[in-house]
N, C-alpha and C positions, 0 to 999 in steps of 0.2 A: 504494500500500500504506500509506503514511503517513497519508493522508486517512482511509482506512477505520479505521485504528487510532485516530485522533483522534476519529472519530465514535463508535466503540465506547467509548472512554474517557469522552467527554462524556455519553453515554447512561448509563453506569455511575455516573458522578458524580451525575447527576440522580436515579437510583434510590436511591443512598445518601442523598442529601439528603431525598428524600421519605420514606424509611424512618426517618431520624433525626427528622424532623418528626412523624411518627405516634407514634414512641416518646416524644417530648417531650410530646405532647398526652395520651397515656395516663398518663404520669407525673404530669402536672398534675392530671388527673382523680382519680388514685389518692390523691395527697397531700391534695387538697381534700376528698375524701369521707372520708378518715381523720380529718382535723381536724373535719369536721362531725359524725362519729360520736362523737368525743371530747367535743365541746361538748354534744351531746345527752346523753351519759352523765353529764357533769358537772352539767348543770342538773337532771337527774332525781335523782341521788344527793345533790348538795350543796344543792339548793334545795327541790325538791318533797318529798324524803324527810323533812327536819325539819319542813316545813310540815304534811305529812299526819300526822306524829307528834304535833304539837301539837293538830291538829284532832281526832284520834281519842282523845287522852289529855290532856284539859284539866287533869288533876291535875299535869302537868309544871310549871305556873306556881306551884303551891303547894309542890312538892317541891324544885325547883331554886332556887339562890340567884340573885340579880340578876346576878352576875358570869357565871354559866354561861348564863343567858338572853341576855345581851348578846353573849357569845362565839358563841353559836349564831346570833344575828341577823347578826353581822359575817361569820361564815363563809358564811351564805346569800347575803349581798350580794356577797361576794368571788367565790363560785362563779358567781353570775349574771353578774358583770362578766367573769370569765375565760371563761365560756361564750360570751358575746357577742363577745369579742375573738377567740377561736378560730374562730367562725363567720365573722366578718368577714375574718380572715386567709385562710380557705379560699376565700372569694369573690375576694379579691385575687389569689390564686394562679391561679384560673381565668382571670382577666382578663390578668394580666401574666406569669405563669409562675413557676417555682420560682427563687428567688434568695436 
């Protein structure tokens, strides 16, 4: 009777470990995809938005001061760098897991 109980317990432990591994894998995929979506939104809003605004409205160069043009350029660069960082972090989470 004890051997049968030990077999049932070890089988149940393997099932729990397999379920936990599947849950961890799904959590990794969820977090990585959320970071990737955030990086995509950031690059669209923070980089392509101002770039398209300048391309479609060239009078921005005449109306805005140098200070605001430099701030816009710095914001575009920072958004691009942050987007790249978020995308890279998502890839690392897929490889190593959430930590």
